[in-house]
Phi, psi and omega in degrees: 000124180296148175296316181297332182287317181294320179294317179301322180290321187266335181293128199236213207261307191227005187293133175223137179272136174274126166267111186234152177281164173307316179301320178289328175298315182295328175301319177295339184240027182271356183294162189298324180299324179292321178291328171301313181299319178302311179297315179296315183300316178292324177294325184268354180067036175241158170283142182221139182222148165266140196212157170089224193295321181302320177288312180312313185288337171304308182289338179270359182061036179252139174294145178212136175250001179268103180250106175253134188241133182242135178252132168276080191151216175263116177294329176298312179295321179297318177300320181294318183287323177297320183294322180288329177292321179286330168083216181307134180094352182277137177243118186255132174234123178255134185236085189288329178299327184253357179072025184235163181211155178230136177240122175240140180208109184058234179277354185277140179216114178249134179245136179237145175210154172277142177305133187210164171238154191228149175223150187232146168263160193292336187256008183214150172266359181276117186279160155281120190243133178235157173299143179215189177263172176301323178298315178300321181286322178295322182298325188275355180292159186285319187221156179300325187289341179260001180263359180293141181225144174244128178291144174245001171292143188313306182298329186239025190303116180093000180292128183269134176247116185220074186291345194246000184080030184296319179299322174293323178291328175292323182301324180263006179061042180249139174258121186215145175275153174292332184232188179311121183298323184300317177297312182304316184277323178297321179290316180225089186298340174302336181295335176297313176299317183298321183294321177287330175292320182287330177298316181289317183288314191260348182077023174280165167248156180263130178308138182302326175292313171307310183295316180301323172300323175299321178297320185290329186256004183313321178295342177294348182299341187297336179276353179275137179301141173303327180296322176290329176290320186293324175298321173291322177298315179300322175293326174290317178303318187275003180290163183297323177226083183304332184308321187305311180304313186290322174298319178290321169305316176295313185306318189273351186084003177289328185297323180294335180278324190257328182213066189288340174299325180286314177308320181304338180288338189284143171113161178234124175258137179242135174221139180051033175079006180251129177239163173258170180281155173293103186280346167292313179294325177295315182302317175297324181293316177296317178300318180296317180296320178292324181299341179281339184247350184210142175250012179285122180305314191274341167291320175298318172302323180302314178298321176302317189266000195292331180246017193296339178275354187300325175299322179284323185270357189286131176216153182249124178243122185303338180270326194250343186085216179280141177230147172222064185296134173065021178296333178292317181288320179299318178301318174304322183276345176276335191298318175306312186297321177289317175308313188296312180302317183274000179064031167274160197297128179264058188219207182306329175300316172297319181290327172297312174304317182294318174302316181290323182294311186297329181269353195292344181268352189286314184296334181290337178277349185261000182272004178280151185297333190268010185294148186268161174295333181296320178293322181289327178292325182290321173298312178305313184294321180285325184275331184051222179298346182266011181302321181290317174308314186295321178295317182303311179302317181291327176287327175291336184287357182268099189235024182298145173282350180271108180307319183294320178298320178295309176306318184291316179299311181298328177290319179300318177295327172302316180294326178293319175299323181289323181290322178302312182293326176302304185297317180303307180299322184282312187258345179052051185261357180291119178060025183283152171256144175303134187302331182257118182282169177289330180295318181291328175298311181302313178299319182295318187250014176062042186257143168276165175306127188196171180299313179309327177297314180296323177289324174293320183291317173304317180300315179298314172310307189287337175290323177290315182294324173288346177086017177286330175221159176277162181281068185222148186298312186298318178297319181292320181296316177295320175305312179300321183291320183290317181292325177292328178292324180289338179267006176082021181254140180235148179294143174261158180293135178286137177290134183252000000 
């Protein structure tokens, strides 16, 4: 993998390093919790440092709520002392098996650990832990930019400890491991995902030696739980430009291992001189476009899945060229299996993604001036409260390189939005239930739960969606009686 390619993927948009003085650093850790940690450390006679992401984000001018504190000594005892100093409202949680503790007070969340060194076995990412020095603790960190530490002891308050050049790496927007990257990634393969996630989140590029080590160790990802991989994937999906993360996952070979269905979209096949677009590149373009308009994680996943079935549905017709008929419906059916395998949630979030994937072809067919109100009503009924998200997905799906074509499609979608608003105001069909319930149908005709009840209820719904009757009770009741009569059903006398 060429270094320039990796750099081109990762070098991004707005990341800026803040050059700040020692006085400004101290100001960042001048809040009461840090002062209390300092007092507690002095009383216990231990060294204490705020370390990791919180320190990194000071220099990146990013807000951070993750405050990790390392003690050269007992992190648990330091946490106990700090909790007592905070007083009422402080909630202390001890994790003695891991030598860690957590203190929560309101929105504040502090994580404490004793400085340690670690060793790993080949078949687990759970380390054997021993007490260590600050240097040992920094050496076990994943990347140099996450190994920065600020001393909280009174005599050295605010002093930066940066043994691996993390500040210089931030200056050059570089993700690099503090020690041998092969050892780092073999010991804890989740760090490979984290490297790519930071590239996508921060706009950094991955040091070429570090990236090559990811390539060599990619098979080690198999020892990581699917839940942890999914968590990192979600963070990549939520990054400012998610395509960076997925391009890197593909480039290093991880994508084929953790999400082969997405990797299957890559490539162009040509027959009789006719080729189709690269659906992997198209999907990432849709994802990036959608990310500019929505931070909804599951809407972004819908963009990732919207063409997932194209490799399955792909056919070549000498008259028509390449076709992908029913890829929307096939994709809808594929989603539960992929979600289950990847340990994504098997709940309403999955159903939301299914719905948007199944409907994503519908709005484009409604942009014609001759489209019927009935078609609009049916889309409103099927999409319900997710209609606005569906339209965002469809608008992001217009990725033509022809500006005039893009303008025309987006103008058509504007017209669809106007039609949707008009019909919704007039007919109120979003999420509607037929005005006559199944229970009323059964009571009217003396029926038990049966097929005729469903047929009548469906007929009322279709009559409203087709505009044959208004979405009102009396009109629906009259329609019900007429339709039931055609089916040979008569109302029964009500019991008094």
